[in-house]
C-alpha positions, 0 to 999 in steps of 0.5 A: 300089865298087858304090855309086859306080857306082850314083851315077855311073849316076844322074848320067849318067841325070840328064844324059841326061834334062836333055839330052832336055828333062826337068825333074828334080823329085826324086831318091832318093825313099824310103818304106816301099815302096822308092825311086824313083831319079829323078822328072821331068816332060816335056810334062805327064807325070810320069815315075818312072825306075828306073836300073840299071847293069852292068859286065859281062854276067855276070848279064845286061843292066841291063834284065834285072835288073828283075823283076815284084817290083821293078816292083810296088814302084816302082809302090807307091812312086810312088803313095805319092809322089803321095799324100804330095804330094797330087798329082792328075796325069792322066798318069804313066809309068814309064821305065827307064834302063840304063847299060852300063859295059863299054866306055870310053864308057858306053852309055845305054839309055832305055826310055820306058813300060817298065812 
């Protein structure tokens, strides 16, 4: 059930990003440091996106679920991605997309430059 909700959240995040004119480059990049849910590009900026979802407020909002340790892993994973692909990108950004499934219609919150 949790995995299905996570997949659905990522699908909604991708739809949102495409609707905002981002180009999706890769999904679920994994390395020894961790995973990046979505890697995309817009206006020459390479964007690494963390997607989180919640079905209840019991443990806080989606954005409250990401901590310093997770942010650090995402950064390391992003730099591993750049190294593996031998990319020299001038501008990168780390975004967060939270999907709240509490209401009938999921609520999407996109924070650009979240960390």
